N, C-alpha and C positions, 0 to 999 in steps of 0.2 A: 584606489580600489585594488584589493588583493586579487591575485590571479584566480584563485578558487572561486571567489564570488563572481568574477567576470565570466568564468566558464559556466557556472550554474545559471546566471542570468541569460547567457547565450542559449543554453539548452531549454530554458523555460519557455522560449518562443514568445509570441505576441509582440508587443511594442518594446519589450525589454532590450532587444538588440538595437533598435533605433535610439532608445534612450541612452544606452551605453555608448553608442557612437557620438551622440550629441554631447554627453558629459565629458568625453575624453579630450585630452589635449592633443593637438596635431603633432605628429612625429617629426623630428628634425632629421633630415637625411644628411649623411656625411658628405663632405665636399670631396670630389674626386681629386687625386693627387696628380692628374695628368689631363691634358686636353685630348689625348688620343683615346678613342673608345677601346676598352679592353674586354676580352671574353674570358670568362673563368671556365677552366676545364679540369676535370679530375684525372689524375695519372696514378696508376697502381705501380708501386715500386717495391722490390724486395727491401726489407728493413735495412740490410747491410748497405745496399745501394743508396738508400735515403740518408743514412748516417754519413756516408762518404760525401754526398752532395752537401749536407748540412755543415759538415766540417769545412769543406771548401768555401762555402758561402761565409761562414764565420771568420775564416782566415782572411777573407777579402773585405770583411766589414759590411757585407750586404745581406739582404734576406735570401732565403732559399728560392723563393719563386722569382726573384730578380735574377739570380744566377742561372736558373733554368731558362728563363726568357733570353738571357744573353747567349747561352749556349745554343738554343734553338735558332736564334737570329744569325749567329756565326755559322751554324751548319747550313742554313738556307743560303747565306751569302756564298759559301763554298760551292754550292750547286750552280750558282750563276756567276760566271767569270766577268760578266759585264756590270756587276752590281757596283753602285756608287756608295762610297763610305764617307761619312762626314769626317772632317779634320779633327773634331773633338773626340770622336770615337778612336781614331788612329792615335792621337796623343795619349788617351786613356790606356789603350792597349800597350803602347810603348812604355808608359810609366809603370805599368804593372809587371813588366818583365824584370827579372833580376839583372842587376848590372854586373858585368864581369869585374873582378878585382885585379889589381896590378900584381904581377908575380915578383 
């Protein structure tokens, strides 16, 4: 059914809405990519700042929101000197550092 027809049937009232729901196929929900519950928040950034973040994420081969999440987590870890860091995170951080070249 076309969207315009569905909207018209919705606004017509009566049993049209119930019939529309009965005739519709159930929606398939996307499978989450993590077992950790996530919260989506909106952040307003100046365009220049966003472009810098986007470029940094692209250089690392990750998404913008993934990089923002990593930076937030790193900032929070800096606030707590007793924070425990996983070995995998330490290895990833070390691997991302540029290696010095022999002179």
